VOPAGU-2260 file (C-alpha; in pm, 1 decimal, decimal comma):
REM VOPAGU-2260
SITE   aa  ch    i         X         Y         Z
SITE  MET   A    0    5813,4   -2531,0    -285,6
SITE  THR   A    1    5512,8   -2295,6    -293,6
SITE  THR   A    2    5455,7   -2068,3    -589,7
SITE  LYS   A    3    5296,6   -1734,4    -508,8
SITE  ILE   A    4    5041,8   -1595,8    -749,3
SITE  LYS   A    5    5146,2   -1244,1    -841,6
SITE  ASN   A    6    4792,5   -1109,0    -863,6
SITE  PRO   A    7    4525,4   -1339,0    -720,3
SITE  ASN   A    8    4254,9   -1089,2    -823,1
SITE  TRP   A    9    4365,7   -1061,4   -1185,3
SITE  HIS   A   10    4014,8   -1142,3   -1309,7
SITE  GLU   A   11    3871,1    -846,8   -1114,0
SITE  ALA   A   12    4130,5    -610,9   -1261,8
SITE  ILE   A   13    4009,1    -712,3   -1609,3
SITE  GLY   A   14    3641,1    -778,2   -1543,2
SITE  GLU   A   15    3546,9    -464,1   -1352,4
SITE  PRO   A   16    3646,5    -213,0   -1624,4
SITE  ALA   A   17    3496,0    -439,4   -1892,0
SITE  LEU   A   18    3164,6    -449,1   -1706,5
SITE  ASP   A   19    3176,7     -71,1   -1654,5
SITE  SER   A   20    3223,7     -22,1   -2028,5
SITE  ILE   A   21    2928,5    -250,2   -2103,7
SITE  ARG   A   22    2718,2     -67,0   -1843,7
SITE  LYS   A   23    2795,4     266,9   -2008,3
SITE  LEU   A   24    2701,7     136,0   -2354,1
SITE  VAL   A   25    2374,4      -9,6   -2225,1
SITE  ARG   A   26    2289,8     313,3   -2040,9
SITE  GLY   A   27    2336,1     489,7   -2374,4
SITE  LEU   A   28    2039,6     298,3   -2520,0
SITE  ASP   A   29    1798,4     498,7   -2303,8
SITE  ILE   A   30    1780,8     874,8   -2357,0
SITE  GLU   A   31    1709,2     941,3   -1989,6
SITE  THR   A   32    2014,8     755,8   -1859,4
SITE  ALA   A   33    2228,0     891,9   -2144,4
SITE  ALA   A   34    2113,3    1242,3   -2044,7
SITE  GLU   A   35    2207,5    1174,0   -1680,3
SITE  ASP   A   36    2554,8    1061,7   -1788,0
SITE  PHE   A   37    2595,4    1369,6   -2008,2
SITE  ALA   A   38    2475,1    1614,0   -1742,3
SITE  LYS   A   39    2692,3    1480,2   -1456,9
SITE  ASP   A   40    3002,0    1650,5   -1601,1
SITE  LEU   A   41    2846,5    1989,0   -1679,2
SITE  ASP   A   42    2952,2    2297,2   -1488,9
SITE  ARG   A   43    2701,0    2542,7   -1345,2
SITE  ALA   A   44    2733,2    2795,8   -1629,2
SITE  ARG   A   45    2662,4    2532,7   -1898,5
SITE  CYS   A   46    2360,6    2405,2   -1703,2
SITE  VAL   A   47    2218,1    2756,6   -1675,3
SITE  GLU   A   48    2282,1    2816,5   -2046,1
SITE  LEU   A   49    2102,4    2495,8   -2148,7
SITE  LEU   A   50    1805,9    2553,3   -1919,3
SITE  GLU   A   51    1763,7    2915,7   -2021,8
SITE  THR   A   52    1753,0    2820,6   -2391,8
SITE  VAL   A   53    1415,2    2657,9   -2318,7
SITE  CYS   A   54    1299,3    2940,3   -2087,1
SITE  ILE   A   55    1363,1    2760,0   -1759,1
SITE  GLU   A   56    1472,9    3010,3   -1496,3
SITE  CYS   A   57    1757,0    2919,5   -1265,4
SITE  ARG   A   58    1780,9    3054,9    -911,4
SITE  ASP   A   59    2110,6    3153,8    -752,2
SITE  ASP   A   60    2044,1    2925,9    -453,9
SITE  GLU   A   61    2014,8    2612,4    -671,0
SITE  SER   A   62    2317,0    2386,7    -646,5
SITE  THR   A   63    2507,6    2271,5    -951,0
SITE  GLU   A   64    2383,0    1919,4    -878,2
SITE  GLU   A   65    2020,0    2037,6    -887,2
SITE  LEU   A   66    2084,5    2214,9   -1217,3
SITE  ARG   A   67    2250,0    1903,3   -1361,8
SITE  GLU   A   68    1945,2    1700,8   -1261,3
SITE  ALA   A   69    1716,1    1958,6   -1427,7
SITE  VAL   A   70    1922,5    1942,0   -1747,3
SITE  ALA   A   71    1908,4    1560,2   -1745,9
SITE  VAL   A   72    1531,2    1554,1   -1693,0
SITE  ASN   A   73    1467,9    1813,4   -1963,6
SITE  LEU   A   74    1701,5    1640,5   -2209,4
SITE  GLY   A   75    1540,7    1306,2   -2131,4
SITE  ASP   A   76    1186,3    1427,0   -2193,6
SITE  GLY   A   77    1277,0    1624,8   -2506,1
SITE  THR   A   78    1221,3    1974,4   -2362,5
SITE  ILE   A   79    1584,9    2046,6   -2439,5
SITE  GLU   A   80    1658,5    1933,5   -2794,7
SITE  PRO   A   81    1872,3    1613,6   -2778,9
SITE  SER   A   82    2100,1    1741,1   -3054,3
SITE  ILE   A   83    2269,1    2012,5   -2847,9
SITE  ASP   A   84    2642,9    2054,8   -2864,6
SITE  GLY   A   85    2800,4    1751,5   -2697,6
SITE  PHE   A   86    2482,8    1542,8   -2672,8
SITE  ASP   A   87    2385,8    1406,8   -3012,0
SITE  TRP   A   88    2177,5    1113,4   -2889,0
SITE  THR   A   89    1983,1     874,1   -3108,1
SITE  TYR   A   90    1882,9     518,7   -3024,1
SITE  ASP   A   91    2029,1     396,7   -3353,7
SITE  ASP   A   92    2368,4     549,5   -3272,8
SITE  ALA   A   93    2364,4     398,1   -2923,6
SITE  ARG   A   94    2277,4      54,3   -3060,4
SITE  GLN   A   95    2542,6      84,9   -3331,7
SITE  ALA   A   96    2802,4     163,2   -3063,5
SITE  ILE   A   97    2717,4    -169,4   -2897,3
SITE  GLU   A   98    2728,1    -358,5   -3226,8
SITE  GLU   A   99    3070,6    -211,3   -3303,2
SITE  ASP   A  100    3198,3    -296,4   -2955,5
SITE  ALA   A  101    3216,1    -670,3   -3024,8
SITE  LEU   A  102    3510,8    -799,7   -3224,5
SITE  SER   A  103    3314,7   -1107,9   -3328,3
SITE  VAL   A  104    2979,8   -1277,8   -3281,4
SITE  LEU   A  105    2990,4   -1657,6   -3288,0
SITE  VAL   A  106    2729,3   -1930,3   -3240,2
SITE  ARG   A  107    2747,1   -2305,4   -3214,2
SITE  SER   A  108    2484,4   -2578,1   -3213,8
SITE  ASP   A  109    2398,6   -2833,8   -2952,8
SITE  TRP   A  110    2492,8   -3200,6   -2953,4
SITE  HIS   A  111    2270,8   -3390,7   -3194,8
SITE  MET   A  112    2248,0   -3716,6   -3383,9
SITE  PRO   A  113    2445,8   -3722,9   -3711,2
SITE  GLY   A  114    2219,4   -3653,4   -4004,6
SITE  SER   A  115    1932,0   -3523,5   -3789,7
SITE  GLY   A  116    1962,5   -3179,2   -3948,5
SITE  ASP   A  117    1920,7   -3012,7   -3609,0
SITE  THR   A  118    2176,9   -2738,2   -3647,0
SITE  GLU   A  119    2001,6   -2443,3   -3480,0
SITE  PRO   A  120    2246,4   -2236,9   -3273,2
SITE  ALA   A  121    2231,7   -2320,7   -2902,3
SITE  GLU   A  122    2514,3   -2107,0   -2761,7
SITE  TYR   A  123    2674,0   -1775,0   -2848,2
SITE  GLU   A  124    2996,3   -1590,2   -2783,1
SITE  LEU   A  125    3058,4   -1217,2   -2810,2
SITE  LEU   A  126    3432,4   -1159,5   -2820,7
SITE  LEU   A  127    3505,8    -812,9   -2680,7
SITE  GLY   A  128    3883,6    -822,2   -2650,4
SITE  THR   A  129    4175,4   -1049,3   -2736,7
SITE  GLY   A  130    4530,8   -1084,6   -2624,5
SITE  ARG   A  131    4613,7    -941,6   -2290,9
SITE  PRO   A  132    4346,6    -930,4   -2160,4
SITE  ALA   A  133    4079,7   -1126,4   -2344,8
SITE  ILE   A  134    3713,1   -1059,6   -2268,4
SITE  ARG   A  135    3396,6   -1234,2   -2384,9
SITE  ILE   A  136    3030,2   -1280,0   -2306,8
SITE  ILE   A  137    2895,0   -1631,7   -2348,7
SITE  GLY   A  138    2552,4   -1778,5   -2302,9
SITE  GLU   A  139    2272,5   -2001,6   -2420,5
SITE  LEU   A  140    2021,8   -1921,3   -2692,9
SITE  ASP   A  141    1651,5   -2005,5   -2681,1
SITE  GLN   A  142    1449,4   -2165,5   -2961,8
SITE  TYR   A  143    1419,8   -1823,1   -3131,6
SITE  CYS   A  144    1798,9   -1764,8   -3127,4
SITE  GLU   A  145    1764,4   -1502,7   -2853,5
SITE  PRO   A  146    2004,1   -1497,5   -2558,4
SITE  ARG   A  147    1866,6   -1677,7   -2250,6
SITE  THR   A  148    2172,8   -1642,9   -2030,1
SITE  ALA   A  149    2483,9   -1427,0   -2027,8
SITE  LYS   A  150    2807,4   -1432,5   -1835,7
SITE  LEU   A  151    3124,0   -1231,1   -1864,1
SITE  GLU   A  152    3449,3   -1422,7   -1884,9
SITE  VAL   A  153    3801,8   -1284,1   -1879,6
SITE  GLN   A  154    4136,7   -1438,4   -1960,2
SITE  ASP   A  155    4496,0   -1331,6   -1919,5
SITE  TRP   A  156    4804,7   -1494,2   -2061,7
SITE  TRP   A  157    4849,6   -1851,3   -1939,6
SITE  LYS   A  158    4529,1   -1832,8   -1740,4
SITE  PRO   A  159    4198,3   -2008,1   -1814,4
SITE  TRP   A  160    3874,8   -1829,6   -1901,4
SITE  THR   A  161    3736,6   -1714,5   -1565,6
SITE  GLU   A  162    3390,1   -1579,9   -1495,8
SITE  TYR   A  163    3362,5   -1228,7   -1356,4
SITE  SER   A  164    3035,7   -1126,4   -1197,2
SITE  GLU   A  165    2879,6    -861,3    -978,6
SITE  PRO   A  166    2526,3    -846,8    -836,3
SITE  GLY   A  167    2283,4    -765,2   -1118,3
SITE  ALA   A  168    2547,2    -816,5   -1386,3
SITE  GLU   A  169    2365,3   -1098,9   -1565,8
SITE  ASP   A  170    2065,2    -876,4   -1646,9
SITE  LEU   A  171    2297,8    -606,7   -1779,5
SITE  LEU   A  172    2497,1    -856,8   -1986,4
SITE  LEU   A  173    2180,2   -1019,0   -2116,9
SITE  TYR   A  174    2040,5    -683,0   -2231,7
SITE  TYR   A  175    2372,6    -605,8   -2402,6
SITE  ALA   A  176    2376,6    -948,8   -2571,1
SITE  GLN   A  177    2017,9    -903,7   -2693,0
SITE  GLN   A  178    2134,0    -621,7   -2920,5
SITE  PHE   A  179    2295,2    -874,6   -3157,5
SITE  LEU   A  180    2146,4   -1116,0   -3411,3
SITE  TYR   A  181    2229,2   -1485,4   -3374,9
SITE  GLY   A  182    1985,1   -1654,8   -3613,4
SITE  TYR   A  183    1982,3   -1715,8   -3983,7
């Protein structure tokens, strides 16, 4: 008798939104990418309003997309004050959002001889979600207790931890993981 798996791509259904959430949090660390994300949802009237507050003239033939790009550039370089209504960006707030995203930060040491005293952390785990589904980032730490590797793993009920990856995801996950402290 053959048992059919109800959803053979269950790990993608969990991993893709988790990675998107991490990507958004990491983009928030940089004012330019945070400004792009903010501006992409603005309507034409709001773009014109923001640009005109800093004496930038808008032409009628400019598309809404061009105006959004102008808003993002001028927010990113500080021409438009980054504390406007709806965009209260600070690096500290963006980093705090990442720190608050993890449910727990755990480390464990490598195998060593009993009594050797070598108890420096060698691996880390950032638990991002539990239950259904569970999500974590795991990796190795270097001699300075900084993340060296990072991979996203997901789990659903009665299923093992399974890695979820996309091209370029390790760099994104590593940058996210580097926002936490793992040492003493």
